C-alpha positions as CSV (number, residue, x, y, z in Angstrom):
1,M,3.2,-35.5,-21.1
2,S,-0.4,-34.4,-21.2
3,I,-1.5,-30.6,-21.0
4,K,-4.9,-29.7,-19.4
5,P,-6.5,-26.4,-19.7
6,I,-7.0,-24.9,-16.2
7,M,-7.9,-21.4,-14.7
8,L,-5.8,-19.8,-11.9
9,A,-7.4,-17.1,-9.6
10,R,-5.9,-14.9,-7.2
11,I,-7.5,-13.2,-4.1
12,Y,-5.5,-10.3,-2.7
13,V,-6.1,-9.3,1.1
14,L,-4.2,-7.9,3.9
15,D,-2.6,-9.8,6.7
16,G,-5.1,-10.6,9.5
17,D,-8.1,-10.7,7.2
18,M,-10.3,-13.2,9.0
19,R,-12.1,-14.2,5.6
20,L,-8.9,-16.1,4.4
21,E,-9.4,-19.1,6.6
22,K,-13.1,-19.3,5.6
23,A,-12.2,-19.1,2.1
24,L,-9.7,-22.1,2.2
25,N,-12.3,-24.1,4.0
26,I,-14.8,-23.2,1.2
27,L,-12.3,-24.1,-1.4
28,R,-11.3,-27.4,0.1
29,D,-14.5,-28.7,1.7
30,R,-17.3,-27.5,-0.6
31,Q,-15.8,-26.6,-3.9
32,K,-13.2,-29.4,-3.9
33,I,-10.8,-27.2,-5.7
34,L,-7.5,-29.0,-6.9
35,G,-5.0,-26.7,-5.2
36,A,-4.6,-23.7,-3.3
37,T,-1.7,-21.7,-1.9
38,V,-1.4,-18.6,0.3
39,F,1.6,-16.1,-0.3
40,R,2.7,-13.4,2.0
41,G,4.0,-10.3,0.2
42,I,6.7,-8.2,1.5
43,E,5.4,-5.1,0.1
44,G,2.4,-4.1,-2.0
45,M,-0.4,-1.5,-2.7
46,G,-3.8,-1.6,-3.7
47,A,-6.7,0.7,-5.0
48,S,-6.2,3.1,-2.0
49,R,-2.6,3.5,-3.4
50,E,-1.4,3.0,0.1
51,I,1.9,1.0,0.5
52,H,1.7,-2.0,2.7
53,T,5.1,-2.9,3.9
54,S,7.2,-4.1,7.2
55,S,9.8,-2.1,8.7
56,L,11.6,-2.1,11.8
57,V,9.8,0.7,13.4
58,D,6.3,-0.7,12.3
59,L,5.1,-3.1,14.7
60,S,1.6,-3.8,13.3
61,L,2.0,-5.8,10.1
62,E,-0.4,-5.4,7.4
63,L,1.4,-7.2,4.6
64,P,-0.3,-8.4,1.6
65,L,-1.6,-11.8,1.2
66,I,-2.5,-13.6,-1.8
67,L,-4.7,-16.7,-2.0
68,E,-4.1,-18.4,-5.4
69,F,-6.1,-21.5,-6.5
70,Y,-6.5,-23.5,-9.6
71,D,-8.9,-26.0,-11.3
72,E,-11.0,-26.5,-14.4
73,P,-12.2,-23.1,-15.6
74,D,-15.9,-23.7,-14.8
75,R,-15.0,-24.9,-11.3
76,V,-12.9,-21.8,-10.5
77,M,-15.7,-19.6,-11.9
78,Q,-18.2,-21.4,-9.6
79,A,-15.7,-21.0,-6.7
80,I,-15.2,-17.3,-7.3
81,A,-19.0,-16.8,-7.4
82,V,-19.4,-18.5,-4.1
83,L,-16.6,-16.6,-2.5
84,Q,-17.9,-13.3,-3.6
85,A,-21.4,-13.9,-2.5
86,E,-20.3,-15.2,0.8
87,L,-17.2,-13.5,1.7
88,H,-17.5,-10.3,-0.5
89,F,-13.8,-10.2,-1.6
90,E,-13.1,-7.1,-3.6
91,H,-9.9,-8.0,-5.3
92,I,-10.0,-11.2,-7.4
93,V,-8.2,-11.8,-10.7
94,S,-8.3,-14.8,-12.8
95,W,-6.6,-16.0,-16.0
96,P,-6.5,-19.2,-18.0
97,A,-3.4,-21.4,-17.9
98,Q,-2.3,-25.0,-18.6
99,A,-1.3,-27.7,-16.3
100,H,1.4,-30.1,-17.4
101,F,1.1,-33.8,-16.3
102,S,3.6,-36.5,-16.7
């Protein structure tokens, strides 16, 4: 088994954010990032401290979405710079990780 240093990044947005599809296209087509996944949260809150959740009485869903992607650290930092410059995401976090290949 080989271990390769990578970096993970997450972008936090709300359901319906039109920038999400653009971000995926940038990561795939221009930045050639190794992998990306979008997660839908069931509940969450951000800097505004407002809870975003789904309930039976709430017909408009503003659930949290997380776009997570990974690659070599330099490639992830480059992708973050492009996404911030072009799409102005406000909530991005990243951290080093290790990929385990067999």
